[in-house]
N, CA, C and O atoms as CSV, one atom per row, in Angstrom:
chain,resi,resn,atom,element,x,y,z
A,1,MET,N,N,13.765,-13.534,59.694
A,1,MET,CA,C,14.417,-14.933,58.979
A,1,MET,C,C,16.525,-13.786,60.178
A,1,MET,O,O,16.936,-12.649,60.408
A,2,GLU,N,N,17.035,-15.553,60.474
A,2,GLU,CA,C,17.933,-15.217,60.533
A,2,GLU,C,C,18.675,-15.198,59.741
A,2,GLU,O,O,18.300,-15.180,58.568
A,3,LYS,N,N,20.351,-15.193,60.158
A,3,LYS,CA,C,20.979,-14.511,58.937
A,3,LYS,C,C,21.393,-15.754,58.560
A,3,LYS,O,O,20.846,-16.221,57.561
A,4,GLU,N,N,22.195,-16.382,59.095
A,4,GLU,CA,C,21.934,-18.387,58.536
A,4,GLU,C,C,21.132,-18.913,57.799
A,4,GLU,O,O,21.436,-19.412,56.715
A,5,LYS,N,N,20.206,-18.884,58.188
A,5,LYS,CA,C,19.681,-19.020,58.247
A,5,LYS,C,C,18.476,-19.113,55.923
A,5,LYS,O,O,17.828,-19.867,55.198
A,6,LEU,N,N,19.132,-17.500,56.022
A,6,LEU,CA,C,18.990,-16.956,54.476
A,6,LEU,C,C,20.242,-17.086,53.783
A,6,LEU,O,O,20.022,-17.386,52.609
A,7,ILE,N,N,21.406,-16.986,54.023
A,7,ILE,CA,C,21.832,-18.033,53.457
A,7,ILE,C,C,21.950,-18.745,53.030
A,7,ILE,O,O,22.426,-18.755,51.896
A,8,ASN,N,N,21.463,-20.159,53.894
A,8,ASN,CA,C,21.145,-21.469,52.855
A,8,ASN,C,C,20.611,-21.517,52.528
A,8,ASN,O,O,20.627,-22.448,51.723
A,9,LYS,N,N,19.088,-20.535,52.576
A,9,LYS,CA,C,17.692,-20.332,51.694
A,9,LYS,C,C,18.841,-19.644,50.389
A,9,LYS,O,O,19.126,-20.412,49.470
A,10,THR,N,N,19.338,-18.471,50.379
A,10,THR,CA,C,20.333,-18.472,48.860
A,10,THR,C,C,20.520,-19.299,48.233
A,10,THR,O,O,19.962,-19.531,47.161
A,11,ILE,N,N,21.592,-20.119,48.917
A,11,ILE,CA,C,22.897,-20.732,48.640
A,11,ILE,C,C,21.874,-22.620,48.373
A,11,ILE,O,O,22.661,-23.550,48.198
A,12,ASP,N,N,20.925,-22.868,48.365
A,12,ASP,CA,C,19.584,-23.340,47.747
A,12,ASP,C,C,19.241,-23.033,46.996
A,12,ASP,O,O,19.029,-23.992,46.254
A,13,THR,N,N,18.814,-21.624,46.308
A,13,THR,CA,C,18.671,-21.102,44.968
A,13,THR,C,C,19.576,-21.110,44.393
A,13,THR,O,O,19.456,-21.436,43.212
A,14,LEU,N,N,21.046,-20.737,44.945
A,14,LEU,CA,C,20.873,-20.240,43.635
A,14,LEU,C,C,22.082,-21.678,42.796
A,14,LEU,O,O,22.758,-21.707,41.767
A,15,SER,N,N,21.771,-22.825,44.105
A,15,SER,CA,C,22.643,-24.124,42.873
A,15,SER,C,C,22.049,-24.666,41.477
A,15,SER,O,O,22.536,-25.026,40.405
A,16,GLN,N,N,19.811,-24.457,42.421
A,16,GLN,CA,C,19.277,-23.750,40.977
A,16,GLN,C,C,19.511,-23.039,40.145
A,16,GLN,O,O,20.237,-23.430,39.231
A,17,LEU,N,N,19.176,-22.203,40.144
A,17,LEU,CA,C,20.538,-21.936,39.151
A,17,LEU,C,C,21.533,-22.158,37.937
A,17,LEU,O,O,22.098,-23.239,38.099
A,18,PRO,N,N,22.011,-21.431,36.610
A,18,PRO,CA,C,21.997,-21.919,35.554
A,18,PRO,C,C,23.828,-21.285,36.509
A,18,PRO,O,O,24.127,-21.255,37.703
A,19,GLN,N,N,24.445,-20.979,35.521
A,19,GLN,CA,C,26.372,-20.554,35.991
A,19,GLN,C,C,26.275,-19.704,35.737
A,19,GLN,O,O,26.851,-19.095,36.638
A,20,ASP,N,N,25.627,-18.427,34.512
A,20,ASP,CA,C,25.409,-17.210,33.798
A,20,ASP,C,C,24.138,-16.492,35.848
A,20,ASP,O,O,23.850,-15.551,36.587
A,21,ARG,N,N,24.060,-17.200,35.711
A,21,ARG,CA,C,22.624,-15.977,36.292
A,21,ARG,C,C,24.083,-16.358,38.043
A,21,ARG,O,O,24.685,-15.404,38.535
A,22,VAL,N,N,24.285,-17.813,38.576
A,22,VAL,CA,C,24.999,-17.580,38.969
A,22,VAL,C,C,25.877,-16.151,39.670
A,22,VAL,O,O,26.053,-15.530,40.718
A,23,ARG,N,N,26.147,-16.183,38.604
A,23,ARG,CA,C,27.700,-14.468,38.018
A,23,ARG,C,C,27.070,-13.361,39.044
A,23,ARG,O,O,27.322,-12.945,40.174
A,24,GLU,N,N,25.601,-12.991,37.473
A,24,GLU,CA,C,25.035,-11.746,37.829
A,24,GLU,C,C,25.113,-12.217,40.292
A,24,GLU,O,O,25.742,-12.019,41.331
A,25,VAL,N,N,24.334,-12.651,39.893
A,25,VAL,CA,C,23.974,-13.529,41.728
A,25,VAL,C,C,25.923,-12.074,42.618
A,25,VAL,O,O,26.352,-11.120,43.267
A,26,ASN,N,N,26.099,-13.191,41.808
A,26,ASN,CA,C,27.891,-12.957,42.684
A,26,ASN,C,C,28.119,-11.259,41.967
A,26,ASN,O,O,27.857,-10.345,42.748
A,27,ASP,N,N,28.443,-10.983,40.982
A,27,ASP,CA,C,28.868,-9.798,40.937
A,27,ASP,C,C,27.846,-9.017,41.687
A,27,ASP,O,O,28.467,-8.202,42.369
A,28,TYR,N,N,26.102,-8.846,41.942
A,28,TYR,CA,C,25.608,-7.897,42.386
A,28,TYR,C,C,25.808,-8.121,43.760
A,28,TYR,O,O,25.077,-7.388,44.425
A,29,ALA,N,N,26.579,-8.914,44.486
A,29,ALA,CA,C,26.884,-9.252,45.873
A,29,ALA,C,C,28.709,-8.636,45.712
A,29,ALA,O,O,29.590,-9.260,46.303
A,30,ASP,N,N,28.883,-8.001,45.279
A,30,ASP,CA,C,30.611,-8.042,44.932
A,30,ASP,C,C,29.968,-6.580,45.088
A,30,ASP,O,O,30.671,-5.994,45.911
A,31,TYR,N,N,28.729,-5.575,44.564
A,31,TYR,CA,C,28.088,-5.033,43.945
A,31,TYR,C,C,28.242,-3.936,45.312
A,31,TYR,O,O,28.800,-2.840,45.359
A,32,ILE,N,N,27.227,-5.006,46.797
A,32,ILE,CA,C,26.766,-4.775,47.512
A,32,ILE,C,C,28.233,-4.416,48.793
A,32,ILE,O,O,28.777,-3.660,49.597
A,33,LEU,N,N,28.209,-5.090,48.417
A,33,LEU,CA,C,30.111,-5.757,49.562
A,33,LEU,C,C,31.123,-4.710,49.534
A,33,LEU,O,O,31.890,-4.607,50.490
A,34,LYS,N,N,31.228,-3.691,48.241
A,34,LYS,CA,C,32.169,-2.307,47.997
A,34,LYS,C,C,30.786,-1.429,48.647
A,34,LYS,O,O,31.398,-0.611,49.334
A,35,LYS,N,N,29.251,-1.087,48.855
A,35,LYS,CA,C,29.341,0.150,48.592
A,35,LYS,C,C,29.016,0.069,50.481
A,35,LYS,O,O,29.039,1.018,51.265
A,36,TYR,N,N,28.693,-1.579,50.823
A,36,TYR,CA,C,28.495,-1.673,52.611
A,36,TYR,C,C,30.281,-0.672,52.984
A,36,TYR,O,O,30.464,0.400,53.561
A,37,GLU,N,N,30.879,-1.257,52.599
A,37,GLU,CA,C,33.162,-0.885,53.020
A,37,GLU,C,C,32.847,0.510,53.429
A,37,GLU,O,O,32.818,1.184,54.459
A,38,GLU,N,N,32.534,0.686,51.644
A,38,GLU,CA,C,32.419,2.500,51.165
A,38,GLU,C,C,32.271,3.159,52.303
A,38,GLU,O,O,33.228,3.657,52.895
A,39,GLU,N,N,30.281,3.264,52.980
A,39,GLU,CA,C,29.555,3.387,53.854
A,39,GLU,C,C,30.746,3.357,55.806
A,39,GLU,O,O,30.968,4.121,56.745
A,40,ILE,N,N,31.057,2.176,55.438
A,40,ILE,CA,C,31.098,1.759,56.414
A,40,ILE,C,C,32.412,3.027,57.382
A,40,ILE,O,O,32.378,3.308,58.580
A,41,LEU,N,N,33.577,3.618,56.164
A,41,LEU,CA,C,34.678,3.591,55.343
A,41,LEU,C,C,34.171,5.210,55.313
A,41,LEU,O,O,35.317,5.652,55.400
A,42,GLN,N,N,33.470,6.237,55.267
A,42,GLN,CA,C,32.200,7.419,54.907
A,42,GLN,C,C,32.387,7.220,56.404
A,42,GLN,O,O,33.470,7.731,56.689
A,43,LYS,N,N,31.680,6.585,57.736
A,43,LYS,CA,C,31.862,7.073,58.722
A,43,LYS,C,C,32.861,6.638,59.595
A,43,LYS,O,O,33.118,7.669,60.217
A,44,GLY,N,N,33.110,6.336,59.745
A,44,GLY,CA,C,34.539,6.470,59.999
A,44,GLY,C,C,35.608,7.459,59.988
A,44,GLY,O,O,36.506,7.463,60.831
A,45,VAL,N,N,35.498,8.444,58.869
A,45,VAL,CA,C,36.156,8.834,58.671
A,45,VAL,C,C,35.875,10.635,59.084
A,45,VAL,O,O,36.499,11.643,59.413
A,46,GLU,N,N,34.151,10.039,58.722
A,46,GLU,CA,C,33.083,11.230,59.395
A,46,GLU,C,C,33.052,11.459,61.147
A,46,GLU,O,O,32.515,12.425,61.690
A,47,GLN,N,N,33.701,10.427,61.809
A,47,GLN,CA,C,33.725,10.348,63.093
A,47,GLN,C,C,35.152,10.881,63.449
A,47,GLN,O,O,35.326,11.856,64.180
A,48,ILE,N,N,35.824,10.400,63.062
A,48,ILE,CA,C,37.326,10.654,62.653
A,48,ILE,C,C,37.494,12.403,63.749
A,48,ILE,O,O,37.843,12.789,64.864
A,49,ILE,N,N,36.800,13.076,62.049
A,49,ILE,CA,C,37.084,14.787,61.751
A,49,ILE,C,C,35.734,15.107,62.518
A,49,ILE,O,O,35.582,16.253,62.093
A,50,SER,N,N,34.607,14.885,63.382
A,50,SER,CA,C,34.120,15.521,64.269
A,50,SER,C,C,34.982,15.384,65.680
A,50,SER,O,O,35.052,16.313,66.486
A,51,ASP,N,N,35.631,14.096,65.870
A,51,ASP,CA,C,36.444,13.889,66.891
A,51,ASP,C,C,38.074,15.193,66.571
A,51,ASP,O,O,38.736,15.736,67.455
A,52,SER,N,N,38.164,15.257,65.842
A,52,SER,CA,C,39.114,15.746,65.907
A,52,SER,C,C,39.257,17.573,65.816
A,52,SER,O,O,38.776,18.428,65.072
A,53,LYS,N,N,39.963,17.586,66.719
A,53,LYS,CA,C,40.344,19.818,67.284
A,53,LYS,C,C,40.494,20.084,66.396
A,53,LYS,O,O,40.168,21.191,65.966
A,54,SER,N,N,40.847,19.520,65.972
A,54,SER,CA,C,41.541,21.118,63.870
A,54,SER,C,C,41.086,22.314,63.670
A,54,SER,O,O,41.539,23.321,63.126
A,55,PHE,N,N,39.746,21.942,64.398
A,55,PHE,CA,C,38.402,23.162,63.522
A,55,PHE,C,C,37.904,23.613,64.753
A,55,PHE,O,O,37.274,24.670,64.774
A,56,GLU,N,N,38.082,22.999,65.741
A,56,GLU,CA,C,38.314,23.658,66.967
A,56,GLU,C,C,38.466,25.239,67.092
A,56,GLU,O,O,37.776,25.751,67.973
A,57,PHE,N,N,39.184,25.992,66.417
A,57,PHE,CA,C,38.866,27.590,66.759
A,57,PHE,C,C,37.709,28.355,65.678
A,57,PHE,O,O,37.019,29.338,65.951
A,58,LEU,N,N,37.728,27.696,64.569
A,58,LEU,CA,C,36.801,28.581,63.992
A,58,LEU,C,C,35.314,28.391,64.642
A,58,LEU,O,O,34.245,28.669,64.097
A,59,LYS,N,N,35.588,27.667,66.381
A,59,LYS,CA,C,34.289,28.113,67.196
A,59,LYS,C,C,33.883,29.683,67.257
A,59,LYS,O,O,32.975,30.404,66.845
A,60,ASP,N,N,35.097,29.797,68.020
A,60,ASP,CA,C,35.621,31.383,68.329
A,60,ASP,C,C,35.496,32.762,67.511
A,60,ASP,O,O,35.490,33.955,67.811
A,61,GLU,N,N,35.367,31.745,65.913
A,61,GLU,CA,C,35.517,33.520,65.152
A,61,GLU,C,C,34.382,33.738,65.413
A,61,GLU,O,O,33.537,33.026,65.956
A,62,GLU,N,N,34.328,35.004,64.925
A,62,GLU,CA,C,33.750,36.036,64.852
A,62,GLU,C,C,32.787,35.969,63.233
A,62,GLU,O,O,33.355,35.463,62.266
A,63,GLU,N,N,31.692,36.381,63.114
A,63,GLU,CA,C,30.925,36.176,62.520
A,63,GLU,C,C,31.406,37.741,61.659
A,63,GLU,O,O,31.379,38.898,62.079
A,64,LEU,N,N,31.771,37.265,60.512
A,64,LEU,CA,C,32.545,39.167,59.996
A,64,LEU,C,C,31.695,39.207,58.562
A,64,LEU,O,O,32.394,39.583,57.621
A,65,TYR,N,N,30.371,38.902,58.238
A,65,TYR,CA,C,29.279,38.879,57.560
A,65,TYR,C,C,27.712,38.351,58.227
A,65,TYR,O,O,27.411,37.256,58.702
A,66,SER,N,N,26.710,39.856,58.010
A,66,SER,CA,C,25.709,39.978,58.874
A,66,SER,C,C,24.218,39.393,57.429
A,66,SER,O,O,24.286,39.308,56.203
A,67,THR,N,N,23.252,39.165,58.263
A,67,THR,CA,C,22.594,38.698,57.327
A,67,THR,C,C,21.897,40.223,56.319
A,67,THR,O,O,21.809,40.398,55.103
A,68,GLU,N,N,21.485,41.154,57.578
A,68,GLU,CA,C,21.925,42.838,56.476
A,68,GLU,C,C,23.261,42.614,55.690
A,68,GLU,O,O,23.008,43.236,54.659
A,69,ASP,N,N,24.289,42.207,55.563
A,69,ASP,CA,C,24.707,42.531,54.543
A,69,ASP,C,C,24.671,41.381,53.540
A,69,ASP,O,O,25.325,41.830,52.599
A,70,LEU,N,N,24.368,40.436,53.286
A,70,LEU,CA,C,23.198,40.072,52.115
A,70,LEU,C,C,22.706,40.645,51.939
A,70,LEU,O,O,23.054,41.122,50.860
A,71,ARG,N,N,21.115,41.550,52.659
A,71,ARG,CA,C,20.014,41.976,51.856
A,71,ARG,C,C,20.811,43.489,51.592
A,71,ARG,O,O,19.962,44.323,51.909
A,72,GLU,N,N,21.461,43.866,51.365
A,72,GLU,CA,C,22.739,45.066,50.671
A,72,GLU,C,C,23.000,44.348,49.150
A,72,GLU,O,O,22.643,44.912,48.115
A,73,ILE,N,N,23.490,43.383,49.160
A,73,ILE,CA,C,23.638,43.124,48.225
A,73,ILE,C,C,22.816,42.402,46.838
A,73,ILE,O,O,22.766,42.439,45.609
A,74,PHE,N,N,22.374,41.893,47.755
A,74,PHE,CA,C,21.333,41.373,46.840
A,74,PHE,C,C,20.018,42.568,46.485
A,74,PHE,O,O,19.054,42.279,45.776
A,75,ARG,N,N,20.298,44.474,47.393
A,75,ARG,CA,C,19.780,44.693,47.035
A,75,ARG,C,C,20.256,45.115,45.414
A,75,ARG,O,O,19.638,44.986,44.358
A,76,CYS,N,N,22.330,45.959,45.847
A,76,CYS,CA,C,22.879,46.202,44.719
A,76,CYS,C,C,22.781,45.584,43.365
A,76,CYS,O,O,22.933,46.043,42.233
A,77,LEU,N,N,22.502,44.486,43.793
A,77,LEU,CA,C,22.688,43.172,42.457
A,77,LEU,C,C,20.704,43.318,41.585
A,77,LEU,O,O,20.272,42.987,40.481
A,78,ASN,N,N,20.176,43.845,42.585
A,78,ASN,CA,C,18.936,43.799,41.673
A,78,ASN,C,C,18.209,45.220,41.310
A,78,ASN,O,O,17.135,45.427,40.747
A,79,LYS,N,N,19.014,45.967,41.745
A,79,LYS,CA,C,18.947,47.987,41.344
A,79,LYS,C,C,19.190,47.461,39.731
A,79,LYS,O,O,18.325,47.491,38.855
A,80,SER,N,N,21.534,46.644,39.466
A,80,SER,CA,C,21.926,46.274,38.350
A,80,SER,C,C,21.413,45.796,37.527
A,80,SER,O,O,21.969,45.679,36.435
A,81,LEU,N,N,19.596,45.144,37.863
A,81,LEU,CA,C,19.696,44.066,36.953
A,81,LEU,C,C,18.193,44.955,35.890
A,81,LEU,O,O,17.748,44.628,34.790
A,82,GLN,N,N,17.667,46.426,37.061
A,82,GLN,CA,C,16.838,46.713,36.289
A,82,GLN,C,C,17.076,47.674,35.448
A,82,GLN,O,O,16.222,47.998,34.623
C-alpha cells in the first residue's frame, strides 16, 4: 500500500476512535518519530566518524600485546586461584 493510502486509511480509522485513544496513537506516533530521528542522527554520527581521519594514526600502530601475552596472564591467574 502506498504511503498516501496508508495515511488516509489511518486518518479514517482515527476518526472513528474516541479522543483518549487518538491521544494514545498520537503519543505512539511521536515516540516512533523520535526513535527514527535518533537512528538517523546515530547513522550520521557514525558516518562522520568513519570518514574522519582523526584515528588514522591507529592503523599504523604496532601491536603491543600478542595472543601469547594473554595466555601467559591467564596461566598466572589460573595458578593464583588454585
